[in-house]
C-alpha positions as CSV (number, residue, x, y, z in Angstrom):
1,X,-0.1,0.1,-0.1
2,X,1.3,3.4,-0.9
3,X,-0.3,6.8,0.4
4,X,-3.2,4.9,1.3
5,X,-4.2,3.4,-2.1
6,X,-4.3,-0.4,-2.3
7,X,-1.9,-2.3,-4.0
8,X,-2.2,-5.7,-5.8
9,X,1.5,-5.9,-6.6
10,X,3.5,-8.6,-4.7
11,X,5.2,-7.7,-1.4
12,X,8.9,-6.5,-1.7
13,X,11.3,-8.7,0.2
14,X,11.7,-6.3,3.3
15,X,8.0,-6.3,3.6
16,X,7.9,-10.1,3.5
17,X,10.6,-10.4,5.9
18,X,8.2,-8.4,8.3
19,X,5.6,-10.7,7.3
20,X,7.4,-13.7,8.0
21,X,8.4,-12.8,11.3
22,X,4.9,-12.3,12.6
23,X,3.8,-15.6,10.9
24,X,6.8,-17.1,13.0
25,X,5.4,-15.1,16.0
26,X,2.0,-16.6,15.4
27,X,3.1,-20.1,15.0
28,X,4.9,-20.4,17.9
29,X,1.9,-19.4,20.0
30,X,-0.4,-21.7,18.7
31,X,-1.9,-23.9,21.2
32,X,-0.4,-27.5,21.4
33,X,-3.5,-29.5,20.2
34,X,-4.0,-27.2,17.4
35,X,-0.7,-27.3,16.5
36,X,-0.4,-30.8,16.8
37,X,-3.6,-31.7,14.6
38,X,-2.5,-29.1,12.0
39,X,1.0,-31.0,12.0
40,X,-0.6,-34.4,11.1
41,X,-2.5,-32.6,8.3
42,X,0.5,-31.5,6.9
43,X,2.5,-34.9,6.9
44,X,-0.7,-36.4,5.4
45,X,-0.6,-33.4,2.9
46,X,3.3,-34.2,2.0
47,X,2.8,-37.8,1.9
48,X,0.0,-37.5,-0.8
49,X,2.6,-35.4,-3.1
50,X,5.1,-38.2,-2.6
51,X,2.7,-40.8,-3.2
52,X,1.8,-39.0,-6.4
53,X,5.3,-38.7,-7.4
54,X,5.9,-42.5,-6.6
55,X,2.8,-43.2,-8.8
56,X,4.2,-41.0,-11.7
57,X,7.5,-42.3,-11.7
58,X,6.0,-46.0,-11.9
59,X,6.9,-47.4,-15.3
60,X,8.5,-44.1,-16.9
61,X,11.9,-45.7,-17.1
62,X,10.5,-48.9,-18.7
63,X,8.7,-46.7,-21.1
64,X,11.9,-45.0,-22.1
65,X,11.4,-41.5,-20.6
66,X,14.7,-39.8,-19.9
67,X,15.9,-39.8,-16.6
68,X,15.7,-35.7,-16.3
69,X,12.5,-35.9,-17.4
70,X,11.1,-38.3,-15.2
71,X,12.7,-36.5,-12.4
72,X,10.7,-33.3,-13.6
73,X,7.4,-35.2,-13.8
74,X,7.6,-36.5,-10.2
75,X,8.9,-32.9,-9.0
76,X,5.6,-31.0,-10.4
77,X,3.2,-33.4,-9.1
78,X,5.1,-33.7,-5.7
79,X,4.7,-30.0,-4.9
80,X,0.8,-30.8,-4.8
81,X,1.9,-31.5,-1.2
82,X,3.3,-28.2,-0.5
83,X,0.3,-26.4,-2.2
84,X,-1.9,-28.2,0.1
85,X,0.0,-27.3,3.1
86,X,0.2,-23.4,2.3
87,X,-3.0,-22.8,1.1
88,X,-5.1,-25.1,3.2
89,X,-3.2,-24.4,6.2
90,X,-1.1,-26.5,8.3
91,X,2.1,-27.0,10.0
92,X,5.0,-28.2,8.4
93,X,8.3,-28.9,10.0
94,X,10.7,-27.8,7.4
95,X,8.8,-24.6,6.5
96,X,8.5,-23.9,10.3
97,X,12.5,-23.6,10.1
98,X,11.7,-19.8,9.2
99,X,10.8,-19.2,12.6
100,X,14.3,-18.2,13.9
101,X,13.5,-14.9,11.8
102,X,11.4,-14.2,14.7
103,X,13.3,-15.6,17.1
104,X,16.4,-13.7,16.1
105,X,14.8,-10.5,16.8
106,X,13.7,-11.7,20.4
107,X,10.3,-11.9,19.2
108,X,10.0,-15.8,20.2
109,X,11.8,-17.5,22.9
110,X,14.1,-20.4,22.2
111,X,11.7,-22.7,24.3
112,X,8.6,-21.8,22.1
113,X,10.5,-22.2,18.9
114,X,12.0,-25.7,20.1
115,X,8.3,-26.3,21.4
116,X,6.8,-26.0,17.9
117,X,9.3,-27.9,16.0
118,X,9.3,-30.8,18.3
119,X,5.3,-31.1,18.6
120,X,5.2,-30.2,14.6
121,X,7.7,-32.7,13.8
122,X,6.1,-35.4,15.8
123,X,2.7,-34.4,14.1
124,X,4.1,-34.7,10.5
125,X,5.8,-38.2,11.4
126,X,2.4,-39.4,12.7
127,X,0.7,-38.2,9.3
128,X,2.8,-39.5,6.9
129,X,3.4,-43.0,8.3
130,X,-0.5,-43.3,8.8
131,X,-0.7,-42.1,5.0
132,X,1.7,-44.8,3.9
133,X,0.5,-47.4,5.8
134,X,-3.3,-46.6,4.8
135,X,-1.8,-46.7,1.1
136,X,-0.4,-50.3,1.8
137,X,-3.7,-51.4,3.4
138,X,-5.4,-50.0,-0.1
139,X,-3.1,-52.4,-2.0
140,X,-1.8,-49.6,-4.5
141,X,1.8,-51.1,-4.6
142,X,0.0,-53.9,-6.8
143,X,-1.3,-51.3,-9.2
144,X,0.2,-51.4,-12.6
145,X,1.2,-54.9,-12.5
146,X,3.3,-54.2,-9.6
147,X,5.2,-51.1,-11.1
148,X,4.0,-48.9,-8.4
149,X,5.4,-51.2,-5.5
150,X,8.6,-51.6,-7.1
151,X,8.8,-47.8,-7.7
152,X,8.0,-47.4,-3.7
153,X,11.0,-49.9,-3.0
154,X,13.3,-48.6,-5.2
155,X,13.1,-45.4,-3.7
156,X,13.5,-46.9,-0.1
157,X,16.2,-48.6,-1.0
158,X,17.8,-45.6,-2.7
159,X,17.6,-43.5,0.5
160,X,18.4,-46.0,3.1
161,X,21.7,-46.4,1.2
162,X,22.9,-42.9,1.5
163,X,26.0,-42.4,3.9
164,X,25.6,-39.6,6.8
165,X,27.5,-36.7,5.4
166,X,26.0,-37.1,1.8
167,X,22.3,-37.2,3.1
168,X,22.9,-33.9,5.2
169,X,24.3,-32.2,2.3
170,X,21.4,-33.0,0.2
171,X,19.1,-32.2,3.1
172,X,20.5,-28.8,3.2
173,X,19.9,-28.1,-0.5
174,X,16.2,-29.4,0.1
175,X,15.2,-27.0,2.6
176,X,16.7,-23.9,1.3
177,X,14.7,-24.5,-1.8
178,X,11.8,-25.4,0.6
179,X,11.8,-22.6,2.7
180,X,12.6,-20.2,-0.5
181,X,9.1,-21.7,-1.9
182,X,7.3,-20.7,1.5
183,X,9.5,-17.3,1.8
184,X,8.0,-16.1,-2.0
185,X,4.6,-17.1,-0.8
186,X,4.9,-14.4,2.2
187,X,4.8,-12.0,-1.0
188,X,2.1,-13.5,-3.1
189,X,-1.2,-11.8,-3.3
190,X,-3.6,-14.7,-4.2
191,X,-3.8,-18.3,-3.9
192,X,-2.8,-18.6,-7.6
193,X,0.5,-16.7,-7.0
194,X,1.2,-19.1,-4.4
195,X,1.0,-22.1,-6.9
196,X,3.2,-20.5,-9.3
197,X,5.9,-19.6,-6.7
198,X,5.7,-23.2,-5.2
199,X,6.3,-25.0,-8.2
200,X,9.9,-23.9,-9.5
201,X,11.8,-24.6,-6.2
202,X,9.7,-28.0,-4.9
203,X,10.0,-29.6,-8.9
204,X,14.1,-28.3,-8.5
205,X,14.5,-30.1,-5.1
206,X,12.8,-33.2,-5.9
207,X,14.1,-33.5,-9.6
208,X,17.9,-33.3,-8.2
209,X,17.3,-35.9,-5.4
210,X,17.6,-33.7,-2.5
211,X,16.4,-35.2,1.0
212,X,13.2,-34.0,2.6
213,X,12.8,-35.4,6.3
214,X,9.2,-35.2,6.1
215,X,8.6,-36.5,3.0
216,X,11.1,-39.3,3.9
217,X,8.7,-40.5,6.7
218,X,6.3,-41.4,3.9
219,X,8.9,-42.8,1.2
220,X,10.7,-44.9,3.3
221,X,8.0,-46.2,5.6
222,X,5.9,-46.9,2.1
223,X,8.6,-49.3,1.3
224,X,8.8,-50.8,4.6
225,X,5.2,-51.8,5.0
226,X,5.4,-53.5,1.5
227,X,8.8,-55.6,2.7
228,X,7.5,-56.3,5.8
229,X,3.5,-57.1,5.6
230,X,3.3,-58.5,1.9
231,X,6.5,-60.8,1.5
232,X,4.8,-62.6,-1.1
233,X,4.8,-59.6,-3.5
234,X,8.4,-58.5,-2.2
235,X,9.6,-61.8,-3.1
236,X,8.5,-61.4,-6.8
237,X,10.6,-58.1,-7.2
238,X,13.6,-58.3,-4.5
239,X,15.8,-59.3,-6.9
240,X,15.3,-56.1,-8.9
241,X,16.7,-54.3,-6.1
242,X,20.1,-53.2,-4.6
243,X,21.1,-56.3,-2.8
244,X,17.6,-57.6,-2.8
245,X,16.5,-54.7,-0.5
246,X,18.5,-55.9,2.7
247,X,19.3,-52.2,3.5
248,X,15.6,-51.4,3.8
249,X,15.0,-51.6,7.4
250,X,13.3,-49.2,10.1
251,X,17.0,-49.0,11.8
252,X,18.3,-47.8,8.6
253,X,15.5,-45.5,8.0
254,X,16.3,-43.6,11.3
255,X,19.9,-43.6,11.4
256,X,21.0,-43.1,7.5
257,X,18.2,-40.9,6.8
258,X,15.7,-39.5,9.1
259,X,18.5,-38.0,11.5
260,X,21.1,-36.4,9.0
261,X,18.0,-35.3,6.9
262,X,16.2,-33.6,9.6
263,X,20.0,-31.7,10.6
264,X,20.2,-30.7,7.1
265,X,17.1,-29.3,6.5
266,X,17.5,-27.5,9.6
267,X,20.8,-25.9,8.6
268,X,19.3,-25.5,4.9
269,X,16.0,-23.7,5.9
270,X,16.9,-21.8,9.4
271,X,20.3,-20.6,8.9
272,X,20.5,-20.5,4.7
273,X,17.2,-18.5,4.5
274,X,15.5,-17.8,7.7
275,X,18.8,-16.2,9.2
276,X,20.2,-14.9,6.4
277,X,16.6,-12.8,5.4
278,X,16.8,-11.7,9.3
279,X,20.2,-10.5,8.9
280,X,19.8,-8.4,5.5
281,X,16.3,-7.0,6.5
282,X,15.3,-7.7,10.2
283,X,18.5,-7.1,12.1
284,X,19.0,-4.1,14.4
285,X,21.5,-1.7,13.3
286,X,24.9,-1.3,15.2
287,X,23.8,1.7,16.7
288,X,20.7,-0.5,18.2
289,X,18.2,2.2,16.6
290,X,16.0,0.8,14.0
291,X,16.1,-2.3,11.4
292,X,18.6,-1.9,8.6
293,X,17.5,-1.8,5.1
294,X,14.2,-0.1,5.7
295,X,12.2,-3.1,7.3
296,X,9.2,-2.1,9.2
297,X,8.9,-2.4,13.1
298,X,7.3,-5.6,14.0
299,X,4.1,-6.3,15.5
300,X,4.5,-7.6,19.1
């Protein structure tokens, strides 16, 4: 808004920073039950995007579609998950890595930020894993003459085969892109704007094979449920997997993927995006007077 005249232009970055800070304050102040319920929803939304991508990837290689186009197709449909999170309204751990923008200005305490992260992370896990189990119970892995299940298993094996440091690095880039998608949504004026700004960074992280801890709460349990609870089907496809899928265990899911992916996601979102934009637009000047770069005062 300028001179009292409403504007339909996208917000400028310095105004987006103020909005991001105020959103962080609101998120940290949510009641525990509401926060947890919204986190379960977000986990389910991301899981459905992951399921969508798994289905699209099924059979593309066999059809001769080049690798890059396969990844692009999966990335574009996976973005459905974050679109539902942002427009539908829910609490996603990776997106909430922007709360440090409010924390750095003492608008959110360390305890309140960590409370949000822990509750939301647990809710995301429940929503994602429950979705994976219900998809398994629906027998989707047998669709496409078993191609969907083979795709799910292949994804699970690949993700549990990562070493610790490479997984962290891939996760850093992932959440830098996810938080950039959320950040750009702060400048959007409509739902259509949000969809358009979400698609490029989300499709990029999926196409590039980066690691998203919440998505992996669906991808890997989905494969594990097939392996553990449908041994007859698994036996028919095991020879097509690396080492017969032996690396696919719950222990490896936690130690080789979920822990390093979570660490990397925090670094990529909180440090590379959240605190970087705080430093540019919101930090107090060295004289302690006003925020630099023309950032507007925050609402307490």
